[in-house]
C-alpha positions as CSV (number, residue, x, y, z in Angstrom):
1,M,4.2,74.1,-9.7
2,N,6.4,71.1,-10.2
3,V,6.0,70.1,-6.5
4,N,2.2,70.1,-6.9
5,L,2.3,67.8,-10.0
6,L,4.7,65.4,-8.2
7,S,2.4,65.2,-5.2
8,K,-0.6,64.3,-7.4
9,V,1.3,61.6,-9.1
10,I,2.4,60.1,-5.8
11,R,-1.2,60.1,-4.4
12,T,-2.6,58.3,-7.5
13,R,-3.1,54.6,-7.0
14,P,-1.1,52.2,-9.2
15,T,-4.2,50.2,-10.0
16,N,-5.9,53.3,-11.4
17,I,-2.9,53.9,-13.6
18,F,-3.0,50.2,-14.8
19,F,-6.7,50.2,-15.7
20,L,-6.4,53.6,-17.4
21,R,-3.6,52.2,-19.5
22,W,-5.5,49.0,-20.2
23,N,-8.6,50.9,-21.4
24,S,-6.6,53.3,-23.6
25,S,-4.7,50.5,-25.3
26,E,-7.4,48.2,-26.6
27,K,-6.2,46.4,-29.7
28,K,-7.2,43.3,-31.5
29,L,-4.7,40.8,-32.9
30,A,-5.4,39.7,-36.5
31,T,-3.5,36.9,-38.2
32,Y,-2.8,37.0,-41.9
33,D,-2.3,33.8,-43.9
34,P,-0.7,34.5,-47.3
35,F,-1.7,31.0,-48.6
36,L,-5.4,31.6,-48.0
37,A,-5.2,34.9,-49.9
38,K,-4.3,33.1,-53.1
39,P,-7.4,32.2,-55.2
40,K,-5.5,29.8,-57.4
41,K,-3.9,26.8,-55.7
42,T,-1.0,26.1,-58.0
43,K,2.7,25.5,-57.8
44,E,3.4,29.0,-59.1
45,T,1.4,30.8,-56.5
46,Y,2.9,28.6,-53.8
47,L,6.5,29.6,-54.8
48,E,5.3,33.2,-55.1
49,V,4.3,33.2,-51.4
50,I,7.7,31.8,-50.4
51,K,9.4,34.5,-52.5
52,L,7.3,37.2,-50.8
53,F,8.3,36.0,-47.3
54,E,12.0,36.0,-48.3
55,D,11.8,39.6,-49.6
56,Q,9.9,41.2,-46.8
57,D,12.6,40.7,-44.1
58,T,16.3,40.1,-44.7
59,R,16.7,38.6,-41.3
60,R,14.0,36.0,-42.0
61,R,12.2,36.4,-38.7
62,G,9.6,33.7,-38.1
63,H,11.1,31.4,-40.7
64,V,10.4,28.2,-38.6
65,E,6.7,29.0,-38.2
66,F,6.4,29.9,-41.9
67,I,8.0,26.6,-43.0
68,Y,5.6,24.6,-40.8
69,A,2.6,26.5,-42.2
70,A,3.9,26.0,-45.7
71,L,4.2,22.2,-45.1
72,S,0.6,22.0,-43.9
73,K,-0.6,23.7,-47.1
74,M,1.2,21.4,-49.6
75,K,-1.6,19.1,-50.3
76,E,-4.0,21.9,-50.8
77,F,-1.7,23.3,-53.5
78,G,-0.9,19.8,-54.9
79,V,2.9,20.2,-54.5
80,Q,3.5,17.5,-51.8
81,K,5.5,15.5,-54.4
82,D,7.6,18.3,-55.9
83,L,11.3,18.4,-55.1
84,E,11.7,22.0,-56.3
85,V,9.2,23.2,-53.7
86,Y,11.0,21.5,-50.9
87,K,14.2,23.1,-52.0
88,A,12.6,26.5,-51.9
89,L,11.4,25.9,-48.3
90,V,14.9,24.8,-47.3
91,D,16.3,27.9,-48.9
92,V,14.2,30.1,-46.5
93,L,16.5,29.1,-43.6
94,P,19.4,31.6,-43.0
95,K,22.8,30.5,-44.1
96,G,25.9,30.0,-41.9
97,K,24.2,31.0,-38.6
98,F,23.3,27.5,-37.5
99,I,26.7,25.8,-38.2
100,P,28.2,24.5,-34.9
101,T,31.7,25.9,-34.1
102,N,32.8,23.4,-31.5
103,I,32.1,19.8,-30.4
104,F,29.7,20.8,-27.6
105,Q,27.4,22.7,-30.0
106,A,27.5,19.7,-32.4
107,E,26.6,17.1,-29.8
108,F,23.9,19.1,-28.0
109,M,22.0,20.1,-31.1
110,H,22.9,23.7,-31.9
111,Y,19.7,25.7,-32.6
112,P,17.4,22.7,-31.9
113,K,14.2,24.4,-33.1
114,Q,15.6,25.1,-36.6
115,Q,17.2,21.6,-36.9
116,Q,14.0,19.9,-35.9
117,C,12.1,21.9,-38.5
118,A,14.5,20.8,-41.2
119,V,14.2,17.2,-40.1
120,D,10.4,17.4,-40.2
121,L,10.6,18.7,-43.7
122,L,12.8,15.8,-44.8
123,E,10.4,13.4,-43.1
124,Q,7.5,14.8,-45.1
125,M,9.6,14.3,-48.2
126,E,10.2,10.7,-47.2
127,D,6.5,10.1,-46.5
128,N,5.5,11.4,-50.0
129,G,8.3,9.4,-51.7
130,V,10.2,12.4,-52.9
131,M,13.9,11.5,-53.6
132,P,16.4,14.2,-52.6
133,D,19.4,15.1,-54.8
134,S,22.9,16.4,-54.3
135,E,21.8,20.1,-54.6
136,L,19.6,19.6,-51.5
137,E,22.6,18.1,-49.7
138,Q,24.7,21.1,-50.5
139,M,22.0,23.5,-49.2
140,L,21.8,21.6,-45.9
141,L,25.6,21.6,-45.6
142,N,25.6,25.4,-46.0
143,I,22.9,25.9,-43.4
144,F,23.7,23.4,-40.7
145,G,27.2,22.2,-41.4
146,R,28.6,18.7,-41.7
147,R,27.7,17.8,-38.1
148,G,24.1,18.9,-38.3
149,I,21.3,16.5,-37.7
150,P,19.4,17.4,-40.9
151,L,22.4,16.3,-42.9
152,R,22.6,13.0,-41.1
153,K,18.9,12.5,-41.9
154,F,19.6,13.3,-45.5
155,W,22.3,10.7,-45.7
156,R,20.1,8.0,-44.2
157,M,17.4,8.9,-46.7
158,M,19.9,8.6,-49.6
159,Y,20.9,5.1,-48.3
160,W,17.5,3.6,-47.8
161,M,15.2,5.3,-50.3
162,P,16.9,4.0,-53.5
163,K,16.8,0.5,-52.0
164,F,13.0,0.6,-51.5
165,K,12.0,2.7,-54.6
166,N,11.9,-0.2,-57.0
167,L,11.6,-3.1,-54.6
168,S,7.9,-3.8,-55.1
169,P,7.2,-6.3,-58.0
170,W,4.0,-4.5,-58.9
171,H,5.1,-1.5,-60.8
172,L,3.0,1.7,-60.7
173,P,3.3,4.8,-62.9
174,E,4.8,7.9,-61.4
175,E,1.4,9.6,-61.4
176,L,-1.6,7.4,-60.7
177,P,-4.5,7.8,-63.1
178,G,-7.4,10.0,-61.8
179,D,-10.0,7.7,-63.3
180,T,-11.4,5.2,-60.8
181,L,-11.9,2.6,-63.4
182,E,-8.2,2.6,-64.3
183,L,-7.3,2.5,-60.6
184,A,-9.6,-0.6,-60.2
185,R,-7.9,-2.4,-63.1
186,L,-4.4,-1.7,-61.6
187,A,-5.6,-3.0,-58.2
188,I,-7.2,-6.2,-59.6
189,Q,-4.1,-6.9,-61.7
190,R,-2.0,-6.6,-58.5
191,I,-4.3,-9.0,-56.6
192,T,-4.6,-11.6,-59.3
193,S,-0.9,-11.6,-60.3
194,V,-0.5,-14.9,-58.4
195,D,-2.2,-16.7,-61.4
196,P,-0.8,-15.6,-64.8
197,D,-3.8,-17.3,-66.5
198,T,-6.2,-14.7,-65.0
199,K,-8.3,-12.8,-67.4
200,I,-9.5,-9.3,-66.4
201,D,-12.8,-8.1,-68.0
202,T,-14.5,-4.7,-67.8
203,W,-18.3,-4.9,-67.9
204,Q,-21.1,-2.4,-67.6
205,T,-24.2,-3.0,-65.5
206,E,-26.4,-1.7,-68.3
207,E,-25.9,-5.2,-69.9
208,I,-28.3,-6.4,-67.2
209,E,-31.8,-5.0,-67.9
210,A,-33.0,-5.3,-64.3
211,S,-30.0,-3.5,-62.7
212,L,-30.5,-0.3,-60.7
213,D,-27.0,1.0,-60.4
214,K,-25.5,2.1,-63.7
215,T,-21.8,1.6,-63.2
216,W,-18.8,-0.4,-64.3
217,I,-17.5,-3.8,-63.0
218,V,-13.9,-5.0,-63.2
219,S,-14.0,-8.8,-62.9
220,A,-11.1,-11.3,-62.8
221,Q,-11.3,-15.0,-63.2
222,S,-8.9,-17.6,-64.5
223,R,-9.5,-20.9,-66.3
224,T,-8.6,-22.8,-63.1
225,Q,-11.2,-20.8,-61.1
226,Q,-13.9,-21.6,-63.7
227,I,-13.2,-25.3,-63.3
228,L,-13.3,-24.9,-59.5
229,L,-16.6,-23.1,-59.8
230,A,-18.0,-25.9,-62.0
231,E,-17.1,-28.5,-59.4
232,Q,-18.9,-26.7,-56.6
233,P,-21.8,-28.7,-55.1
234,Q,-25.2,-27.1,-55.9
235,N,-26.5,-27.6,-52.4
236,E,-23.6,-25.5,-50.9
237,P,-24.1,-21.7,-51.4
238,L,-21.4,-19.3,-52.6
239,V,-20.6,-16.3,-50.5
240,I,-19.6,-12.8,-51.6
241,K,-17.3,-11.4,-49.0
242,G,-16.1,-7.8,-48.7
243,P,-15.4,-5.0,-49.2
244,F,-11.6,-5.4,-48.7
245,N,-9.1,-2.6,-49.2
246,V,-6.0,-2.6,-51.4
247,Y,-3.8,0.5,-51.4
248,L,-2.1,2.0,-54.5
249,R,0.2,4.5,-52.8
250,D,-2.3,6.9,-51.2
251,Q,-5.3,5.7,-53.2
252,V,-7.7,3.0,-51.8
253,V,-9.6,0.6,-53.9
254,T,-12.3,-1.7,-52.5
255,Y,-12.8,-5.2,-53.9
256,F,-15.0,-8.3,-53.3
257,I,-14.4,-12.0,-53.6
258,L,-16.7,-14.9,-54.5
259,L,-16.0,-17.7,-52.1
260,G,-16.9,-21.3,-52.6
261,K,-16.4,-24.6,-50.7
262,T,-12.9,-26.1,-50.5
263,R,-12.3,-29.5,-52.0
264,P,-11.7,-32.4,-49.6
265,D,-8.1,-33.2,-49.0
266,Y,-6.7,-35.9,-51.3
267,K,-5.2,-38.9,-49.5
268,D,-2.8,-41.0,-51.6
269,E,-2.2,-44.3,-49.8
270,S,-0.5,-46.0,-52.8
271,D,3.0,-47.1,-52.7
272,T,5.1,-44.6,-54.7
273,D,7.9,-47.2,-55.2
274,D,5.5,-49.7,-56.9
275,V,6.0,-49.4,-60.7
276,S,3.9,-52.5,-61.7
277,N,0.8,-50.5,-62.5
278,I,1.6,-47.0,-63.7
279,P,-1.7,-45.0,-64.5
280,R,-2.1,-43.1,-67.7
281,P,-1.7,-39.3,-67.2
282,P,-5.1,-37.6,-67.1
283,G,-3.9,-34.8,-69.4
284,I,-4.1,-31.0,-69.1
285,P,-7.3,-29.8,-67.4
286,G,-9.5,-28.0,-69.9
287,V,-7.1,-28.7,-72.9
288,I,-6.3,-32.4,-73.2
289,G,-8.3,-35.2,-71.6
290,K,-10.8,-34.5,-68.8
291,I,-11.6,-31.0,-67.7
292,T,-11.6,-31.6,-63.9
293,L,-8.5,-30.8,-61.8
294,P,-6.5,-33.7,-60.5
295,Q,-6.8,-34.3,-56.7
296,V,-3.1,-34.2,-56.1
297,K,-2.6,-30.8,-54.3
298,S,-4.6,-27.7,-53.8
299,T,-4.3,-24.7,-56.1
300,I,-3.4,-21.2,-55.2
301,H,-7.1,-20.3,-55.1
302,E,-8.0,-22.9,-52.5
303,Q,-7.5,-21.3,-49.1
304,D,-8.3,-22.4,-45.5
305,D,-11.6,-20.5,-45.4
306,G,-12.8,-21.4,-48.9
307,T,-12.0,-21.4,-52.6
308,I,-11.8,-18.0,-54.3
309,V,-13.6,-18.5,-57.7
310,A,-13.8,-14.8,-58.8
311,I,-12.7,-11.3,-57.8
312,C,-14.3,-8.0,-58.7
313,A,-14.3,-4.2,-58.0
314,T,-17.4,-2.1,-58.9
315,G,-17.9,1.6,-59.2
316,T,-20.5,1.8,-56.4
317,S,-19.6,-1.3,-54.2
318,S,-23.4,-1.7,-53.7
319,R,-25.4,-5.0,-53.5
320,D,-27.1,-4.3,-56.8
321,S,-23.8,-3.9,-58.6
322,L,-22.6,-7.2,-57.1
323,L,-25.8,-8.9,-58.2
324,S,-25.2,-7.7,-61.7
325,W,-21.6,-9.1,-61.4
326,I,-23.0,-12.6,-60.6
327,R,-25.4,-12.4,-63.6
328,L,-22.5,-11.3,-65.9
329,L,-20.3,-14.2,-64.6
330,E,-23.1,-16.6,-65.4
331,R,-23.2,-15.3,-69.0
332,N,-19.4,-15.7,-69.3
333,N,-18.7,-19.5,-69.1
334,N,-20.1,-20.0,-65.6
335,P,-23.6,-21.6,-66.2
336,L,-23.6,-23.2,-62.7
337,L,-24.4,-19.8,-61.1
338,S,-28.0,-20.1,-62.4
339,S,-28.7,-23.0,-60.1
340,I,-26.6,-22.3,-57.1
341,P,-27.5,-19.9,-54.3
342,V,-25.3,-16.9,-53.5
343,I,-25.1,-15.2,-50.1
344,F,-24.2,-11.5,-49.6
345,T,-22.3,-10.8,-46.4
346,L,-23.5,-7.9,-44.2
347,V,-20.3,-6.1,-44.6
348,A,-21.3,-4.9,-48.1
349,P,-22.9,-1.4,-48.2
350,P,-26.7,-1.5,-47.9
351,C,-28.5,-0.6,-51.1
352,D,-31.6,-1.6,-53.0
353,V,-31.3,-4.8,-54.9
354,S,-33.3,-5.5,-58.1
355,L,-34.3,-9.2,-58.2
356,F,-34.5,-10.6,-61.6
357,E,-36.6,-13.6,-60.6
358,T,-40.3,-13.2,-60.0
359,Q,-41.1,-12.8,-56.3
360,P,-43.6,-15.2,-54.8
361,A,-47.1,-13.9,-54.3
362,T,-48.1,-12.8,-50.8
363,Q,-51.1,-14.1,-48.9
364,N,-53.2,-11.0,-49.7
365,E,-52.5,-11.3,-53.4
366,K,-53.5,-15.0,-53.3
367,N,-56.8,-14.0,-51.6
368,E,-57.5,-11.3,-54.2
369,K,-56.9,-13.9,-57.0
370,T,-59.3,-16.4,-55.4
371,E,-62.0,-13.8,-55.0
């Protein structure tokens, strides 16, 4: 009996056995993402997923893949700037196993996959401006040892990040406002900080009856720019250029500039050592004496490509909102804008423009009137 069974097995082709085994073991692989299973994307649910991973397996199998998946979901949960969350991810790594025991392990990157994962986590902290602390240093020391590459990365971060944290002269709050109007005011304040005399106004396009876009306008203009605008020749058009981008951390604000013609260079051919005829000082422009600027040197607003006479940011960045900005500038101590042409650059987003002036009649309308 046993001999007959053995002979049947020997006569069976190996390919037949393979295909029978393949057909009988059809299974589908299904992946499970614990972050997608959470309906609420909050910090508490994010930490809860990390805690579930730590409790389900004491050996922490798949911890590197889990950390990379958790790093990619940080923005979705809004925890990319939270130091406590980064510490919880570092705590997922097993303790003591990755510490090198000799010089060869230390120099040839002992457990490179785990060390690179920790370095990528620290780099994401650095990109988001999260400052590490001494507790995180002790955690990395317990996991990778003093000769581990993640600890070296931590020390470099602690050397450079405090130096650059408060280096910018334009201070921003720890949490940027969510309102776009407040962001625009912060951006315009940063741009116009070169002139302390700049006045920032917030207008609404509803003040112009013919406006189509109902939005806000943040406009900035100094007294010097008003004088430069008043000195513009009426046969030379002004140009609205933009939009340009200014970054407030990870937020982008677009702005536009009103550009005029640059004044001709002043050539002083008089002898500076001659004191026989000293002219009377012209006074302070706009305060004492004449209101025009002295032709001694160019101001900060006079650049090589033109004179910046005003800056603005609007809620829609459309042509109609920019046209409302020009009309509002005319109402606020800039009467020359009523008689000088303004050109819109093609870079501005296309949108319908409501023209305040009466359009000229077409040929058909003229014929109808004559009939």
